[in-house]
N, C-alpha and C positions, 0 to 999 in steps of 0.2 A: 504494500500499501503505500509506506513512504515512498519506494523506487518510481510509482504512479505520477504521485504527486511534484515528485521531484523533474519527472519528466513532463507532464505537461505545465506544471511553471517555465520550462527552457522550452515547453511546444511554444509556448504562448511568448514568451519571448523574442522567439527568432522567428515570430511570425511580423513582426513592427509591433507588439506592445496592446495595448487597451484597443487600438484602432482596428486590428488584424481580429484584435479575439472579438469586437462585433460583427464584424465581417465574416468570422468563420461559427460564431453561434446566432446569428442573428439578432444577438439583441441590441440595443440604442450602446454607443459607447460608455455613457457614465457606468452603467450597470458592470461592463466589462472591467473598468477599474476597480471595483469592488471584488468581484471573483478571482482579476488575477492576483489582485493584496494576500486574497485565502491561500494561496497555494504558493506560500513559499519554499525554497530549498530547505529538507531535509537532512541531507549530505553534506558537512560540512567541508568536506573533501571532493565532492561531485564523483566518486567512486562508485560505480554498480554492479564490477563482476571482475575477477582476474582468473585469468586462464594462461595459466604455465607461468610465463616472467612479463607478461602483456598484462598493463594494468585497461580495463573499458570502462571512458569515462561514460557521463552527461551528454557531453559535446561532440563523445564520439557517433551515441546514439541520435541524437540528432542530426548530425551529418549527413547520418545513413538514412536517416528516415525522410528528412528535409523535401527532397523532389518529389514522392509522394504521397503530403500534407494535402495539395489542393484540390487531387483526383479524389482524396478518402475524404473531402469535405464537400467534395460533388455527389457522390455516393450517398454520402451520411442524409437519412431522415431527420432532422432536427439532434439540438444539440445534446443530448443524451443517447442517441444511436452514435453522434461525433464521436463523443468518448470514449463508450465503448469498442469503437473499431481505433480508438487513437490506442486505447491499452494495448490491446491484441495487437498490433503493429510494433510496439515499443517490446512487446516479449518476443514476438519473433526476431525483430531486430538485435536483442539483447545475444540469442540463441545465434544468429548468424554472424555473430560477429565473433562468438566463442568458437564455433565451429571452424570460422575460419583460421583462426588462432594455430587449434589444434591439426589444423590439413596441414599448415607451412609445415608443423614440427614434423607430421608425415615422412613430407617432402625430403626435408632435413637430414633425416635420418641415414639415409643413404648418402655418403659423404661424394660418389660418383656424380650423383645428380647434382647439376648447377646452369645455372640459366646464364648463359651468354650475355657478355657485358653489353654487346649489337642490340639485343633485345631489349635492354631495359632503356640503352641511348635512342634507340627507333619509338619506344612508347611515349618515352617524355618528351621524343619531339615531336610526335601527334600528337601530345596533349596537348601542347603549348602553342601549337595550330591551332586545333581543333577549339580550345576552351579559351586561350589569350589571344586569336587573331593574328599568332605568330610573336607576339611582341612581350621579349620575356624580359622587361621590365614588369609590363601587368603581372607577370607569372610571378617575380619575386617578390613585387608587391603583395600579392595573394598568399607567400608563402608567412612574408612579415605577419600578415593579419592572426595566420593560424599558429604563432611561434613558433614554427618548423624549418630545418635547416633544409638546404636541396638535398643531403645527404640523407637525413631522412627520409625526406620525398622518393626519394631514389628506391629507397627499403621500400618505404610503402609500393611504389610503382612494382616492383620486384614480386614482393608476394602478391597483387593484384595478377599476374603473370602465372606465377606458384598455383595460385586457388585455379585459375580457370583450367593449367596445364593438368592438375590431380582432379579436376572434377570432370575434363574431357579424357582421361584414362580410366576414370573407372565407368563411366557410356559404355564405353569402346569394350570393356570385359563384358560387356552383355549386350551383345552387338547381333550374334549368331543364335538363332532359334532355328530346332528341328522342324524336319515338315511332319512329323508326327506331333509335335506337340502345336505346330498351327491345325493341322487337322482333328486334333483331340478339342481345341477352342474351338474351330468351325463348328463340330459337333453338339456340343454344349451348347453353343448361342445361335443356331441356326436362325431363329426371330430376330433378331438383329441384323439382319441382310435379307430382308425381303425389301424388295423393292414395286416402286407402282408400277404401272403401264406408262411407258417414257418411249418420247420421240424425238431423233437429232433432227432438228428443221430448219431448213432452208426456207423463206419467204420473198415472193416478189407483191410490192404493194403500189398499183396506181391509184394515185389520189386525186381525187374529184376534185375537175377543173368548175369553175361555175357554170351552171348551166349544160354541162357533161351530162347526158341522160345514161341508164342501164344498157340502152343497147350497147353505144360507144363504147363504152367501158368494158362490155363482153367482148365484142368483137376486137378491140388492143388484146384481152388478154389468151383469145383463143389463137391472135397471129401467135403470138410468144409460146402457147403450148404446142402449135405445131411445129414449132423449129425445135422444139426439145423433144418432141416424138419424132424427129429425123436424126436426131443422135447427138444437138447440140447439150453441152453442159447446163445443168441448172443454175450454177453456180455463174457463169459467163454471163447466162442470159439475165440474171438477177443484180450485176454488177453495169448491165447495160440499159436497162429497162428500171429498177425497183426505185421507189421516192420516199425511202425509208431510210433510218440512221445507222442500217445496217447494210446498208449497197455495196459499199467499199470490200466488205471481209464475203460477198458472195449470196448477201442476203441469210447467212448463218447466225440463227440463235441459239447455237447450242442443243443441249438435252431439255427437254420441256416433260413437264407431268403433266399427266389428264390435269389436274387439279390447280396447273399452272393456268389454262387456258380458260377464255371467255369461249361460252358457249357453240357458239356458231362455229368457232375453231374444231374445239374440242372433237367435234363428234365429226369433222370430218378427217383430222388429223390422224384417228386413230384408228381411222377404217383402211388409209394408205398402208401397203406393204412396203418393206425397204424397197426404194430405187422410183417409186413412184410420185406422179406429180396429180392435183387434184383440178378440176374443173375448175374452173371459177365460182369465187365466193363474192356475192356483191351486197356491199355492207351501205348506209348514209354516206360514210368518208372515203368511198372508193370499192375498186376490184381487189381480190388477192388469190395468188394462186401459191399451194403449199406444196410443199416437195419432203418423202421419208427419206432422211441422209441415210438412216438407221432406224432400228426399230430395238424396244425391251418391252419383253411383257412382263405382268404382274405377278410373283411369286419369288422365291427364295433362290439369289443368286449363285452361281455355281461357284464351288471352293474356287475354281482356277482364277473367278474372275474378280475375289478378294480376299486373296493370298495375301500379298504385297498389304493390304488394307491392315489384315491381320497379324502380318509381322510386325510392321510399324508400332500397331497396338499393344503387340505383349514387349516389344521392345524398349516401351515407355515406362513398362506397367513394372516390369524385370530391372528397370532403369531404379525406378523408383527405390521399390523394394530393396537394392541393394543398394542402395548409397543411403538409404536408413539404418539401416544395419549396418554399414561401414562405420555410419559418424555415432553409432550407437558404442562400438567396440573402440575406438576414438573418446569418445566420451569417458568409459571407463578408464582405459589405461591413461588418461588425462589428469592434470590439477586444473581444478575450477571453483572458485569458490564466487558464490553472490551475495551481495551485502543488501 
């Protein structure tokens, strides 16, 4: 509780004091002042945890969660919800910062593993270019506000690289899924692979000009249809004649489900077989020709169509489980003290 009060005070200070609090809570700024004064720091030294030889401070947590606060406020349903979400974010941030220390320690256990100096130099150069518009003086001024030396900042950059490398290695170790496991998942979860009727649709739209009759539009559409029947591709004809926004793409509307269509189109489109074009459809806005590039019928998708999808799902699932076990082991074997 003390930690949360401490962090809330730091949050409101970081957001610009009473005015920012009023913006985040929806309360008048006068009320915000009173609220802020109730959230005095409860930690004289501002320490929230120690992981190995690293002291994690309130300032570290605030720097970590600062970029996430605007989105958090936008998603919150009122002040109470905002504070509850903020507390959860703070707890998560503290754990992430602790895990980060433990992961770097795990990397350094193997003395043969080293991050090349050139990697750090390049990352630092990219940081100055992106965050400080290539202005080194702005970068140095930023370090002074943090009370940080260049050497300390380089170490921070190095640890960022280590953290990303170790996470990547962990994910890579879970990237191979056996065919048997894929088939087992498919057989146990077939309902997840049900698909609606769908058609890969191409469309030619002849927009009705002022005073243009159905007979004129029908005649134009039939001329196009006649060229299609003599062997010209529907895609080429759509690029030449269609007057809608997909013209440059040969009238390609991609895969459409029955539920995506207006009734006038769905009744026609789903009667078409692969490679067939419709007769002209006349509507107040113009005439339309539909073409079925391909068809999928409702039912459970065959395993060969979803094998890659299942593999990606299982890789993600195994990766999350494996990483959590890995972190639990690091936490058991590391020194961590919460304040």
